[in-house]
C-alpha positions as a Markdown table, in Angstrom:
| # | Residue | x | y | z |
|---|---|---|---|---|
| 1 | Met | 0.0 | -0.1 | -0.1 |
| 2 | Gly | 3.0 | 2.2 | 0.2 |
| 3 | Cys | 2.4 | 3.6 | 3.6 |
| 4 | Asp | 3.6 | 2.5 | 7.1 |
| 5 | Phe | 1.3 | 1.7 | 9.8 |
| 6 | Arg | 1.2 | 2.7 | 13.5 |
| 7 | Lys | -0.4 | 1.4 | 16.5 |
| 8 | Leu | -2.7 | 3.6 | 18.1 |
| 9 | Pro | -4.3 | 3.1 | 21.6 |
| 10 | Ala | -7.1 | 0.8 | 21.5 |
| 11 | Leu | -10.9 | 1.5 | 20.8 |
| 12 | Val | -12.3 | 0.6 | 24.2 |
| 13 | Phe | -15.8 | -0.2 | 25.2 |
| 14 | Glu | -17.0 | -1.0 | 28.6 |
| 15 | Pro | -20.6 | -3.2 | 28.5 |
| 16 | Lys | -23.5 | -1.7 | 30.5 |
| 17 | Asp | -23.1 | -4.4 | 33.2 |
| 18 | Arg | -19.4 | -3.4 | 33.7 |
| 19 | Thr | -18.3 | -7.1 | 33.9 |
| 20 | Arg | -15.4 | -6.6 | 31.6 |
| 21 | Lys | -14.1 | -3.8 | 29.1 |
| 22 | Thr | -13.4 | -4.8 | 25.4 |
| 23 | Glu | -10.8 | -3.6 | 23.6 |
| 24 | Phe | -10.0 | -3.5 | 19.6 |
| 25 | Ser | -6.7 | -2.8 | 18.2 |
| 26 | Val | -6.3 | 0.2 | 15.9 |
| 27 | Phe | -3.7 | 0.9 | 13.4 |
| 28 | Lys | -3.4 | 4.0 | 11.1 |
| 29 | Ala | -1.3 | 4.9 | 8.0 |
| 30 | Glu | -1.2 | 7.9 | 5.7 |
| 31 | Asp | -0.3 | 7.8 | 2.0 |
| 32 | Ala | 1.6 | 10.5 | 0.0 |
| 33 | Asp | -1.4 | 12.4 | -0.8 |
| 34 | Lys | -2.7 | 12.7 | 2.6 |
| 35 | Asn | -5.3 | 9.7 | 2.3 |
| 36 | Thr | -6.0 | 7.6 | 5.7 |
| 37 | Phe | -6.2 | 3.9 | 6.3 |
| 38 | Val | -7.5 | 3.0 | 9.5 |
| 39 | Val | -7.5 | -0.6 | 10.5 |
| 40 | Phe | -9.6 | -2.2 | 13.4 |
| 41 | Thr | -9.4 | -5.4 | 14.9 |
| 42 | Asn | -13.0 | -6.6 | 14.6 |
| 43 | Lys | -12.9 | -9.5 | 16.9 |
| 44 | Asn | -11.7 | -9.9 | 20.8 |
| 45 | Met | -12.7 | -12.5 | 23.3 |
| 46 | Gly | -15.9 | -13.4 | 21.5 |
| 47 | Glu | -17.1 | -9.6 | 21.1 |
| 48 | Phe | -17.3 | -7.8 | 17.7 |
| 49 | Leu | -16.7 | -4.3 | 16.9 |
| 50 | Leu | -19.4 | -4.7 | 14.1 |
| 51 | His | -21.7 | -7.7 | 14.7 |
| 52 | Glu | -23.1 | -7.0 | 11.1 |
| 53 | Ile | -19.9 | -8.4 | 9.9 |
| 54 | Ser | -18.9 | -10.9 | 12.4 |
| 55 | Asn | -17.2 | -13.2 | 9.8 |
| 56 | Phe | -14.4 | -10.6 | 9.2 |
| 57 | Asp | -11.4 | -10.2 | 11.6 |
| 58 | Tyr | -10.3 | -6.8 | 10.3 |
| 59 | Ile | -11.9 | -3.5 | 9.3 |
| 60 | Val | -9.9 | -1.0 | 6.8 |
| 61 | Gln | -11.8 | 2.2 | 7.2 |
| 62 | Leu | -10.6 | 4.7 | 4.2 |
| 63 | Arg | -10.9 | 8.4 | 5.0 |
| 64 | Gly | -9.8 | 10.8 | 2.2 |
| 65 | Lys | -10.4 | 11.2 | -1.6 |
| 66 | Phe | -10.7 | 7.8 | -3.2 |
| 67 | Thr | -12.0 | 6.9 | -6.6 |
| 68 | Asn | -13.7 | 3.6 | -7.2 |
| 69 | Asp | -10.5 | 2.4 | -9.0 |
| 70 | Asp | -8.3 | 3.3 | -5.9 |
| 71 | Val | -10.6 | 1.0 | -3.7 |
| 72 | Leu | -10.5 | -1.8 | -6.4 |
| 73 | Asn | -6.7 | -1.5 | -6.5 |
| 74 | Leu | -6.7 | -1.4 | -2.6 |
| 75 | Met | -8.9 | -4.4 | -2.5 |
| 76 | Asp | -6.7 | -6.6 | -5.3 |
| 77 | Gly | -3.7 | -5.5 | -3.1 |
| 78 | Ile | -5.1 | -6.8 | 0.1 |
| 79 | Arg | -6.2 | -10.2 | -1.4 |
| 80 | Lys | -2.5 | -10.9 | -2.6 |
| 81 | Phe | -1.6 | -11.6 | 1.1 |
| 82 | Pro | -1.7 | -15.3 | 1.5 |
| 83 | Glu | -3.5 | -15.0 | 4.8 |
| 84 | Val | -6.3 | -13.2 | 3.5 |
| 85 | Val | -9.3 | -15.5 | 2.5 |
| 86 | Met | -12.1 | -12.7 | 1.8 |
| 87 | Cys | -11.9 | -9.2 | 1.3 |
| 88 | Leu | -15.3 | -7.2 | 0.3 |
| 89 | Glu | -16.4 | -3.6 | 0.1 |
| 90 | Val | -19.2 | -3.0 | 2.8 |
| 91 | Pro | -21.4 | 0.0 | 2.0 |
| 92 | Leu | -21.7 | 2.2 | 5.3 |
| 93 | Lys | -25.4 | 2.3 | 5.1 |
| 94 | Lys | -25.5 | -1.6 | 5.3 |
| 95 | Ile | -23.5 | -0.9 | 8.9 |
| 96 | Lys | -25.9 | -0.2 | 11.7 |
| 97 | Ser | -23.4 | 0.3 | 14.5 |
| 98 | Lys | -21.2 | 2.5 | 12.2 |
| 99 | Glu | -20.7 | 5.1 | 15.3 |
| 100 | Arg | -18.4 | 2.3 | 16.7 |
| 101 | Leu | -16.0 | 3.3 | 14.1 |
| 102 | Ser | -15.6 | 6.7 | 15.5 |
| 103 | Tyr | -11.9 | 7.0 | 16.3 |
| 104 | Glu | -10.2 | 10.2 | 17.0 |
| 105 | Glu | -6.5 | 10.3 | 18.3 |
| 106 | Glu | -6.2 | 11.8 | 21.5 |
| 107 | Lys | -4.9 | 15.2 | 21.1 |
| 108 | Glu | -2.0 | 16.4 | 23.7 |
| 109 | Val | -3.2 | 18.9 | 26.1 |
| 110 | Gln | -1.8 | 22.0 | 25.6 |
| 111 | Lys | -0.4 | 23.5 | 29.0 |
| 112 | Leu | -0.7 | 27.0 | 30.2 |
| 113 | Leu | 2.4 | 29.5 | 29.7 |
| 114 | Thr | 1.4 | 31.0 | 32.9 |
| 115 | Pro | -0.9 | 29.8 | 35.6 |
| 116 | Lys | -3.8 | 32.0 | 36.6 |
| 117 | Lys | -3.7 | 33.9 | 39.6 |
| 118 | Thr | -6.3 | 33.4 | 42.3 |
| 119 | Arg | -7.8 | 35.8 | 44.6 |
| 120 | Asn | -7.4 | 35.1 | 48.1 |
């Protein structure tokens, strides 16, 4: 794909019953055109990030300007990996729980240059 992936902090969900947290690994890369590829693991300890596509181990989210040919070329490249059994494009409208793919990297908190003075 011509870009290097880096591991980001995990995407964490805490169930309502609070028995255990479920974490899904996240990886990110950018190409020369500043298009972004975000890869999520879809399975962890019997839980799924997206239940609608529970037969997939990984989800690749594309952010940027991609033509249909770009997407087809990417999918062809992914299929060349011997470990890949299936690679499909899933339209976003078919995903009911797409909000689970909302991942924003944490931004560093800026420190104040001078602390505020408090009145006594």
